[in-house]
N, C-alpha and C positions, 0 to 999 in steps of 0.2 A: 369439600374441595371446590375451588372456583373453576369456572370454565376455562379451558386452555385457549390462549389467543390463536387466531388463525395461523396456520403454518403455510409456508410457500409450497406451491405445487411441486411434485416430484419432477426431476429432470426427465425428459422424454426417454433418454437412453436407459435410465434406471427403471422407469415404468415398463419399458419393453422387456428388459431383462427379467423383471419379476414375473411378467406374464409368461415368459418362456419357461422359467423354472417351476412355476406353479403347475404347469401341465403335467409334470412328472414327479412333483414333490410327494413323498409318501405320507407326510404329516402336514398339519395346518400351520406349523411353525418351521421355517427352513432358513438355511444360510445362503447368503449371496455375497459375492465379492465385486465391489464396484469402486472405481477410482482409487484403487490401492487400499480400500478399507473393507473390513468384514462387517456386514450388516445382517440383522436378523429380521425376517419378514413374518408377521403374524397375520393370518387371514381370518375372515369373520368366523365366529362361532355360532352354532345353532342355539336358539333360546333353550333353556333348561326345560326338561319335561314337566308339565304342569302338575302331574300326579305326584311326582317325587317332591317337588317344591311345596305342594299343598300338605303332604304328609309331614314334612319337616316343620312347617308353620304350625300345624296342629299340635305336634309334640312340644314345641316352644311355648305355645299358649297354655296347654294343659299343665305343663310343669312350672309355668310362671318364670321361665328362663329366656329372656330375649336373646341372650348370646347363643342360643341354639337355633335362632332364625337363620334361614338360608341367606347367603349374600345375594344382592340384587345385581344381576347382569342381564340386560335385555338381549344380548347377542347382536349379531349383525353390525351395521355401521355404528349404531349408538353405543354398542359395547366397546368397540375399538376406540371411539372418541372419549368415552369415560375413562378407559384405562390410560390413554395418552394424557388426559388432563391430570390424573392422579400422579403419574410418573413425572410430568413436567414440574408440578408443584413441589414434589419431594426433592427433585434434583435442584430446584431453585433454593430450597431450604438447606442445601449442602450435603444431602445424603447420596451415597454411591448407587445411583440408579442409571440404567442405560439412557443415553440421550435420545430423544424423539427426533428422528430425521424427517419424518413426514407421516401424515395420517389421512387416508382417503376413505371412501365408503367401502373399499375392498381390502385395504391393507393397513397395518400399523408397521412402520419401518423404524427399527431401532439400531443405534450404534452398538458396537461390540462391548460386552461387559466381562470378558474373560471366559473361563471355563465354568461349567456347572459344579458347584461345590459338592453336591451329592456324588458325582462321579469320582471325585478325588477321595471322598470319605470311604466309598466302597472299595477303592484300591488299597487304602491304608488300614482298614478296620482290623484285619488279621495280621498284616505284616508289621505295622507300626501303630498300635492303638494309642500310644501317647501322642503322636503327631496328629492322629485322627481327632482326638479330643481337644488338642490345642486349637485346631481349626473350628471345631464345634463351639468351643468357648468364645472364640473371637466372633462367631456369628451371633451368639447369645448376647455378647456385649453390644453389638451393633443394634440388635432389636431393642435392648434396654435403652440405648441412646435415642432411638426413634421414639420410644414411649416417653422418655424424659422431656422431649421436645413437644409433647402434647399431640403426637401423631400415632398412627397405627398402620399395619400392613393389610390385614384382612385374610391373607392366605400364607401364614408364616411357617408352613412346613419347610423342612430343610431343603426340599427339592426346589424351592423358590429363592435360593441364595446362590450367588456366584462367587468366584474366587479370582482375583486379578491383582498382580503386583504384590502378593503376600498379604492381601486383606480381603475380607468378605464384601459382597455387594448384595443388593436386593433386586429380585426379578418378579415378574408376573403379578400384575395387580388387577386381574380379572375379578377378584373377590373383594376389592377394596370398599365397595359401597355396601355398608351394613346399616340399613335403615332401622329405626326403632330401638337402637342400642345407645347407651351412654358411652362416653369415651372410655370409662373404666371397663365396661363390658366388652368393648372392642379390643382393648388391650389385654384383658383377661383371656379372651378367645385366642388372641395371638399366642399367648404363653402356653395355653392348653395344646394348641395345634403344634407348636414348636417342640414341646417336650414329648408329645405323643409320637412325633415323627422320628425321634432320636432313640427310642427304646431299643431298636434293633442293633444299635452300635454299642450298647452297654452289656457286652457278653464276655469280655475278657476276664481272666482270673484276677482276683483282688476285690476290694470294696467297690460297690456300685458307684458309678460316676454321676448318674442322672440326678440323684438327690442333692449332690453337691452343687451341680449346675442350677437346679431349681432354687435352692436356698440363696445362691448368689444373685440370681435374677429377681427373685421376690424381695431380696434385701433392698433393691433400688426401686421397687414398684410402689405405687401409692396405696394408701390405706383402702381406698375405694376398690382398687384391683383385688386386694386381699379379700375384701368383703364379698366381691362378686364370685371369686373362686370358692370361698367357704360356702356360699349359698348354693352354688352348683353342686358341690360334693354332698351337701346336706339333702338337697332335693333328689339327687340321683343315688342316694346311699343304697337303696334296695337293689338297683340295677348293678352298681359296682360290686356289691356283695355277691350277687349271682355270677358276675364276671370272674371274681376271684375264685369262686368255687369250681367253675368249669375251665379256668385258664390252663391247667396242665394238659387238657385234651382238646383245647380249642385252637382256632387258627391264630395267625399272627396278629390280626387286628385286635382281638380280645386281649392277647398277652401284652400288646403295646399299651392298650388302655389301662390295664391293671398296673403296669410299671409306671406310667405317667401319673396315675392317681396316687400311687404310693409315694412317689417323689414329691408331689404337691402336698400330700398329707403331712409328710415329715417337715417340709419347709414352712407350713402354715401353723405349726404348733406354737 
């Protein structure tokens, strides 16, 4: 991604409002209302723990799977600037990404992008599973369109999608920078994260829906993406076999990994 052009300074009134709200905000991302608009404020993140990043890097190197490498986010002001640059470029390419209102050393200020899609899905998953999966399918189509344009998300879990005016949007690009990966590996990683995050919604009576979605999305993916996913499943076969064995008594993370792998395996045949 190219560096984002310099943004105008925040209005003094908005900057003061952000300072005031930040004193009592329970999270590093919070809502503000200014000039009749809803704005989202993201404050600086701490750099990721070196030990956890190092461990993930070792696993990626030992397995020969660059797509298991951790995303590169330096945290602090540099992290905010990198995310702002990615979002500005994707928005300029025509994708539904929140507009960047301003970016300082302390805050990334974004325009409103609607509601969190995950919140809507959680409300619908039991009361109207068909509506729930229509929205999921729309989010999958958006991710496929992003890939078709030669782009990627980096953190494509369902929690990083929004819903506005009857259509999905894209949120949170803190994990967009994926050094050492080819485009196909970045897109394969997107698909893996997306499917993994959806397994908990595939619990209604009737045929599983996740394999159908996986087949549809892989149908529009490149041959290189298919190859990257096959390589991942082949190299991690022993771990996936163990996960399947313990899944009935394991936690949600293991069960979701098994479900996502099963959906990918069926789609890749």
